[in-house]
N, C-alpha and C positions, 0 to 999 in steps of 0.2 A: 861719433859720440861714444865715449868709453862706457863700459858696463860698470856702474857703481853699485856696490852692495850696501844695503841699509844696515845700520847698527842693530845688533840684537836688542830686543826689548828688555827692559827691566822686569824682574819677576818678584812676586811675593813668595817666600819660602816658609814652610812650616817644618820645623826640625825637632825630632825627638832626641834630646840629649840624654846621655847616661854618664854616671860617675860612681866610682867606688871611693868616695871621699874618705879622708882619715877619720877614724873612730866610728865608722859605719859597718854594720854586720852584712848588709845586703846592698846591692847596687840601687842607687836612687835615680829618678828620672824627672825631667821637666821639659816643657815645650818652649821653643824659641821661635819667634817670627821676625824675619828680616827681609829687606829689599836689596837685591843685587842682580848683576847679570848672570852670575853662576854661584853655586854653593861655596866654592873655594873662597870667593870674595868675602864671605861672612865669618871666616874663622876667627879673626880678631874680635869681632862683635860677640861671638858665642863665648869666647874666653872671658870677655869683660862681663857678660851676662851672668856667668857662674864662676867667679874667680876662686872660690874655696875648693872647687873640684880639682884644681891643679892639673897635673899631667894625666890624671885618670879620665879627663873629659873626652868623650867620644860621641859619635852619632849612632843611634840604633835604628833610625828611620827618618825619611824626609819625603816631602812632595813639593812640587811647584804648585801653588794654588792658582789654578786657571779657571775652574768651573765649580760652582757651589749652588745647589738648589735650582739648577736650570739657568743660572746667571753666569756670564763671563766676568772674570776678575782680572782687571788690568791695572798696572801701575802707571800713573801719569804725573808729569810735573805739577807741583802744587801752585795753582794760580788763584787760590781762595775759593775754589768751587766747593759746593756741597751737594749731597745727594739725599733723597728721602730714605734710601736703603743703606743699611750698614752690614758689615761682615762681623759676625760674632763667633767666638770660640767658647765652648762650654765643656767643662770637665765634670762628668757625672761619676758618682761613686755609689756602690751598693754592696750588699752582702749575700752570701749563699750559705745554707746550712752545711756544717761540717768543715768549712774552710776558714782558717784563722788568718784571713786577709781581706782587705777591701778590694773589690773588683772595680775597674774603671772603664769608662767609655767616653771617648772624646768626639765632639761634634762641631763642625763648622756649619753655620747657617746664615742665610741672608734674610734679615727682617728690618722693619722700620725702627724698632726700639728693643730695649732689654726685656720688657715683658713679653713681646712676641717671640724672642729667642728662648725665654724660659718655657713658654707654652709649647714651642716646637720640641724642646728636650723631653717634655713629659709625654710626648706621643711616641717616643722611641721604644722598641721592644725591650731594651735594657732597662729603662725606667720602670716599665710595667712588670718585669720579671725579677728584678734584683731587690726584692723586699721580703723580709721574713716577718710576716704579719704578727706572729705570737711573741716576738722579741721587741720590747720597747727600744726605740732608737735605732733599729736595724732596718729601717725602710730606705729605699733608694732616695738619694738626695743630691743636691748641688752642693759640693763641699763648701764648708764654712757656714752652712745653714743646717737646720734640723730637718730631717725628713729624708726621697732619693737624694742623695747628696748631690745637689748641684753644687759641687765643690767650688767651682769658680765660673763666673760668666764675665767675659772680657770683650769689649769692642776692639777689634784688631788695631785700629788706629791708635788706641790708648796704650798698647803694649809694644809698639815700635820704639826704636831709639829716638831721642829728641831730634837728631839730624834727619832721620827718615820722616818724622812728622812734619818737619819744616819744609823739606824738599819735595815730598811726594804726596799724592792723593790716590786713594784706591777707588777706581772707577768700576761701578757695577752696572752691567747692561744685560738685557735679555740675550741669551746665548744663541749663536748660530751653530752650525754643525761642528761643534768641538767635541772631541772625545772626553770621557771622564779623566780626571787626573790619575797619573801613574803613581803608585806608592812604592818607594824604594826601601826595603828592609834589609837589615844585616848590621854587622859591626864595622863601622867606618872610622879609622883613626884620622884625626884632624890633619895631621902632617902628611897624610897619604891622599888627600883629595886632589 
């Protein structure tokens, strides 16, 4: 009997994209989520996600999303299944005295619904410390809201490409002995992946 190797599993990737787009003074950033066997397979999708970035589009960091809040995150073929638990991405914003910039903190969390994800974000040290109490409107918020800026709250399934939504399901299960996700930081050119 021949030794057959199993195909590599599909992975959910969280990618920090950067761009010095035309007419911008500073580099801009955004997060991209995609499903693939490896990061290189997502280049075309990342370019389509941020077309106005042009040739300046690059990666400033990325991770394979395998473990969140004690749960294993796996990509499975979509067979119409659903789960009580959902994977959420939250972008918090806040302010610090003497800094003319908004600070950000990003969080992945596994919860049943958006309100549970928002509650989890308000327990983070960033949310508790990134508020200037004496300045109206300078409290920590979820962006696009008033308050710590919970700038944005997204269910990961909602930010995937239409093709990924159709083909795949994010399976969330209690984790067995998996290490925490490795974070890769640095400047990565798309054509060098």
